[in-house]
PAZAPA-4460 file (N, C-alpha, C; in steps of 0.05 Angstrom, whole numbers, plus 32768, in hexadecimal, padded with zeros to 4 digits):
% residues 133
    n_x    n_y    n_z   ca_x   ca_y   ca_z    c_x    c_y    c_z   seq   type   mol
   8493   806B   81F4   849D   8056   8205   8488   8040   8207     1      M     A
   8491   8028   8209   8480   8010   820C   847B   800D   822A     2      L     A
   8461   800F   8232   845A   800C   824E   8453   7FF0   8254     3      D     A
   8465   7FE2   8261   8461   7FC5   8268   8448   7FC2   827A     4      V     A
   8445   7FD3   828E   842E   7FD1   829F   8414   7FD3   828F     5      L     A
   8412   7FE6   827E   83FA   7FEA   826E   83F5   7FD2   825B     6      K     A
   840A   7FC8   824F   8406   7FB2   823B   8404   7F96   8247     7      L     A
   8411   7F91   825E   8413   7F76   8267   8409   7F6F   8283     8      Y     A
   8401   7F83   8293   83F7   7F7D   82AE   83DC   7F70   82AC     9      A     A
   83D9   7F5A   82BA   83C0   7F4C   82BA   83B6   7F47   82D7    10      T     A
   839D   7F41   82D9   8390   7F3C   82F3   8392   7F1D   82F7    11      D     A
   83A4   7F15   8308   83A8   7EF8   830C   8390   7EEA   8317    12      E     A
   8380   7EF7   8328   8367   7EEB   8332   8354   7EE6   831B    13      K     A
   8351   7EF9   8309   8340   7EF7   82F2   834A   7EE1   82DF    14      K     A
   8364   7EDE   82DD   8370   7EC9   82CC   8367   7EAD   82D5    15      E     A
   8363   7EA9   82EF   835A   7E8F   82FA   833C   7E8D   82FC    16      L     A
   832F   7EA3   8304   8312   7EA3   8308   8303   7EA4   82ED    17      A     A
   8310   7EB0   82D9   8304   7EB1   82BF   82F6   7ECB   82B9    18      G     A
   82F2   7ECF   829F   82E4   7EE7   8295   82CD   7EDD   8284    19      A     A
   82B7   7EEB   8286   829F   7EE4   8276   82A2   7EF0   825A    20      R     A
   829D   7EDF   8246   829E   7EE7   822A   8283   7EE3   821E    21      I     A
   8277   7EF9   8215   825D   7EF8   8208   8260   7EEE   81EB    22      E     A
   8251   7ED9   81E4   8253   7ECD   81C9   823C   7ED6   81B7    23      L     A
   8229   7EE4   81C1   8212   7EED   81B2   81F8   7EE1   81BC    24      G     A
   81E3   7EF0   81BB   81CA   7EE6   81C7   81CE   7EE3   81E5    25      G     A
   81C5   7ECC   81EF   81C9   7EC6   820C   81E1   7EB4   8210    26      D     A
   81F1   7EAE   81FB   8207   7E9C   81FE   8220   7EAA   8208    27      A     A
   822D   7E9C   821B   8246   7EA7   8226   8258   7E8F   822F    28      Y     A
   8271   7E96   8232   8284   7E83   823F   8294   7E93   8254    29      I     A
   829E   7E85   8268   82B0   7E90   827B   82CA   7E82   8278    30      V     A
   82DF   7E91   8272   82F9   7E84   826D   830E   7E90   8280    31      V     A
   831F   7E7D   828A   8337   7E85   8299   834D   7E89   8285    32      A     A
   8362   7E95   828E   8379   7E9B   827C   8386   7E81   8274    33      R     A
   838E   7E7F   825B   839D   7E68   8251   83B6   7E64   8261    34      A     A
   83BE   7E4C   8265   83D7   7E45   8273   83D8   7E51   828F    35      E     A
   83C1   7E54   829C   83C1   7E5D   82B8   83CC   7E47   82CA    36      N     A
   83D0   7E4D   82E2   83DC   7E3B   82F6   83CC   7E21   82F8    37      E     A
   83B2   7E23   82F9   83A1   7E0B   82FC   83A4   7DF9   82E3    38      N     A
   83A4   7E05   82CB   83A8   7DF6   82B3   83C2   7DE8   82B2    39      F     A
   83D8   7DF6   82B9   83F2   7DEA   82B8   83F5   7DD3   82CB    40      L     A
   83EB   7DD6   82E3   83EC   7DC0   82F7   83DB   7DA8   82EE    41      N     A
   83C4   7DAD   82E3   83B2   7D97   82DB   83BD   7D89   82C2    42      K     A
   83C8   7D97   82AF   83D2   7D8A   8297   83EA   7D78   829E    43      I     A
   83FB   7D81   82B1   8411   7D71   82BA   8407   7D58   82C8    44      I     A
   83F4   7D5C   82DA   83E8   7D46   82E9   83DC   7D31   82D7    45      E     A
   83CC   7D3A   82C3   83BE   7D27   82B1   83D2   7D1A   829E    46      E     A
   83E6   7D28   8295   83FA   7D1D   8283   840A   7D07   8292    47      S     A
   8412   7D0D   82AA   8420   7CF9   82BA   840F   7CE0   82BF    48      D     A
   83F6   7CE5   82C5   83E3   7CCE   82CB   83E0   7CBC   82B3    49      K     A
   83E1   7CC7   829B   83DB   7CB7   8283   83F4   7CB1   8272    50      H     A
   840B   7CB8   827B   8423   7CB5   826C   8428   7C99   8262    51      L     A
   8427   7C86   8274   842C   7C6A   826C   8417   7C60   8257    52      A     A
   83FE   7C68   825B   83E9   7C60   8248   83EE   7C6C   822D    53      E     A
   83F5   7C86   822C   83FA   7C93   8213   8411   7C86   8204    54      I     A
   8427   7C80   8213   843E   7C73   8206   8438   7C58   81FB    55      K     A
   8425   7C4A   8207   841E   7C2F   81FE   840B   7C2E   81E6    56      S     A
   83FF   7C44   81E0   83EB   7C44   81CB   83F7   7C4A   81AF    57      L     A
   83EA   7C40   819A   83F3   7C48   817F   83F0   7C67   817D    58      P     A
   83FF   7C72   816A   8401   7C8F   8167   83E6   7C9D   8166    59      K     A
   83D3   7C93   8155   83B9   7CA0   8152   83A9   7C9F   816C    60      E     A
   83AA   7C89   817A   839B   7C86   8193   83A7   7C98   81A8    61      Q     A
   83C2   7C9A   81A8   83CF   7CAB   81BC   83C8   7CC8   81B7    62      A     A
   83C7   7CD0   819E   83BF   7CEB   8197   83A2   7CF1   819F    63      A     A
   8391   7CDE   819C   8375   7CE1   81A4   8373   7CE4   81C2    64      A     A
   8382   7CD4   81D1   8382   7CD6   81EE   838E   7CF1   81F7    65      L     A
   83A3   7CFA   81EA   83AF   7D14   81F0   8399   7D2A   81ED    66      D     A
   838B   7D28   81D7   8376   7D3C   81D1   8360   7D3C   81E6    67      Q     A
   8358   7D24   81EF   8343   7D21   8203   834D   7D2D   821E    68      K     A
   8366   7D27   8225   8372   7D33   823D   8372   7D51   823C    69      I     A
   837B   7D5C   8225   837B   7D79   8222   8360   7D85   8225    70      L     A
   834C   7D79   8219   8330   7D84   821B   8326   7D82   8238    71      C     A
   832C   7D6C   8246   8324   7D69   8262   8331   7D7E   8273    72      D     A
   834B   7D83   826E   835A   7D97   827E   8350   7DB3   8279    73      V     A
   834B   7DBA   8260   8340   7DD4   8259   8324   7DD8   8266    74      I     A
   8314   7DC3   8265   82F9   7DC4   8271   82FB   7DC8   828F    75      A     A
   830E   7DBD   829C   8311   7DC0   82B9   831E   7DDA   82C2    76      A     A
   832E   7DE6   82B0   833F   7DFC   82BA   833C   7E16   82AA    77      T     A
   8330   7E15   8292   832F   7E2D   8281   8312   7E34   827A    78      I     A
   8302   7E21   8270   82E6   7E26   826A   82D6   7E22   8284    79      L     A
   82D3   7E37   8293   82C8   7E34   82AE   82AA   7E35   82B0    80      L     A
   829D   7E3F   829C   8280   7E40   829C   8276   7E47   8280    81      D     A
   825D   7E43   827B   8251   7E4C   8262   8233   7E4D   8266    82      F     A
   8225   7E5B   8255   8208   7E5C   8256   81FE   7E62   823A    83      G     A
   81E5   7E5C   8235   81D9   7E62   821C   81E3   7E51   8205    84      G     A
   81EF   7E3A   820B   81F9   7E28   81F6   81E8   7E0F   81F5    85      L     A
   81E7   7E03   81DE   81D9   7DEA   81DA   81EB   7DD7   81CB    86      S     A
   81E2   7DBD   81CB   81F1   7DA9   81BD   81DD   7D97   81AF    87      Y     A
   81DE   7D97   8194   81CB   7D88   8185   81AE   7D92   8189    88      G     A
   81AC   7DAC   818E   8192   7DB8   8192   8187   7DB6   81AE    89      G     A
   8196   7DA9   81C0   818D   7DA7   81DC   819D   7DBA   81ED    90      K     A
   818F   7DCA   81FE   819D   7DDC   8210   81B1   7DCD   8221    91      P     A
   81C8   7DD9   8225   81DD   7DCC   8235   81E2   7DDC   824F    92      A     A
   81E5   7DCD   8265   81EC   7DD9   827E   820A   7DD5   8282    93      K     A
   8217   7DE9   828F   8233   7DE6   8293   823A   7DD0   82A6    94      Y     A
   824E   7DC0   829E   825C   7DAD   82B0   8277   7DA9   82A3    95      S     A
   828A   7DA0   82B2   82A5   7D9B   82A6   82A2   7D86   8290    96      V     A
   8292   7D72   8294   828E   7D5D   8280   8283   7D68   8266    97      E     A
   826E   7D7A   8268   8262   7D86   8251   8276   7D98   8243    98      T     A
   8285   7DA7   8253   8299   7DB9   8248   82AE   7DA9   8238    99      A     A
   82B6   7D92   8243   82CA   7D81   8234   82BE   7D77   821A   100      A     A
   82A4   7D70   821B   8297   7D67   8202   8297   7D7D   81ED   101      K     A
   8291   7D95   81F5   8291   7DAC   81E3   82AD   7DB1   81D8   102      F     A
   82C1   7DAF   81EA   82DD   7DB4   81E2   82E8   7D9F   81D0   103      L     A
   82DC   7D88   81CE   82E5   7D74   81BB   82E1   7D7D   819E   104      A     A
   82D0   7D92   819A   82CD   7D9E   8180   82E2   7DB3   817D   105      H     A
   82F5   7DAE   816B   830E   7DBE   8169   8308   7DDC   8165   106      K     A
   82F4   7DE3   8156   82EF   7DFF   8151   82E3   7E0D   8169   107      D     A
   82D3   7DFF   8179   82C9   7E0A   8192   82E1   7E0E   81A5   108      F     A
   82F3   7DF9   81A6   830B   7DFB   81B7   831C   7E12   81AF   109      R     A
   8320   7E16   8195   8330   7E2D   818B   8324   7E48   8193   110      K     A
   8309   7E4A   8192   82FC   7E62   819A   8300   7E67   81B8   111      M     A
   82FD   7E53   81C8   8301   7E56   81E5   831E   7E5F   81EA   112      V     A
   8331   7E51   81DE   834D   7E57   81E3   8355   7E73   81D8   113      M     A
   8348   7E7B   81C2   834D   7E96   81B8   8347   7EAB   81CE   114      K     A
   8330   7EA7   81DC   8329   7EBA   81F1   833C   7EB6   8209   115      H     A
   8342   7E9D   8210   8354   7E98   8227   8370   7EA3   8223   116      A     A
   8378   7EA7   820A   8392   7EB2   8204   8391   7ED1   8200   117      N     A
   837A   7EDD   8202   8377   7EF9   81FD   837E   7F09   8216   118      N     A
   8395   7F15   8217   839E   7F24   822E   838B   7F3B   8235   119      I     A
   837D   7F46   8221   836C   7F5D   8226   8357   7F57   823B   120      E     A
   834C   7F3F   823C   8336   7F39   824F   8340   7F34   826B   121      I     A
   835B   7F32   826E   8366   7F2C   8289   8377   7F43   8294   122      F     A
   8376   7F5A   8287   8386   7F71   828F   837E   7F7B   82AB   123      R     A
   8392   7F86   82B9   838D   7F93   82D3   8384   7FB0   82CE   124      R     A
   836B   7FB3   82CB   835F   7FCD   82C3   8366   7FE3   82D6   125      E     A
   8363   7FDF   82F0   8366   7FF4   8304   8383   7FFF   8304   126      Q     A
   8397   7FED   8303   83B2   7FF7   8304   83B9   8006   82EA   127      E     A
   83AF   7FFD   82D4   83B4   800C   82BB   83A6   8027   82BC   128      V     A
   838E   8028   82C7   8380   8042   82C9   838E   8055   82DC   129      A     A
   8399   804A   82F3   83A8   805A   8306   83C1   8066   82FA   130      D     A
   83CE   8058   82E9   83E7   8061   82DC   83E0   8079   82C9   131      V     A
   83C9   8077   82BC   83C1   808C   82A9   83BC   80A7   82B8   132      K     A
   83B2   80A5   82D0   83AB   80BD   82E0   83C4   80C7   82ED   133      N     A
***
């Protein structure tokens, strides 16, 4: 039988507060779950705020603004912290602005989102353990 609790139960607090992902050495990121409540609210808010501007821009500029908004929203709601990272050889301290700058690099953004979409790191461990016993 397919156990839905075992496969799909997640810790909703952890989904918002984030999970620490070790990247090697002293580098780590803390990511909230993709498409969490904070992300959804913020992306709607920012999209609404910039809708007229986006519609008035040529296609390429509109796409660039969309990309910036997405990075800003991910920085504010999904990439919640990091450590042990540098930029251009200079150590970087976490801030939403620095996170957005890092997220502008598509492969870094893909790595962050890969972890944010990984249900394994957001599972409700205790309930799953209780069911086994």
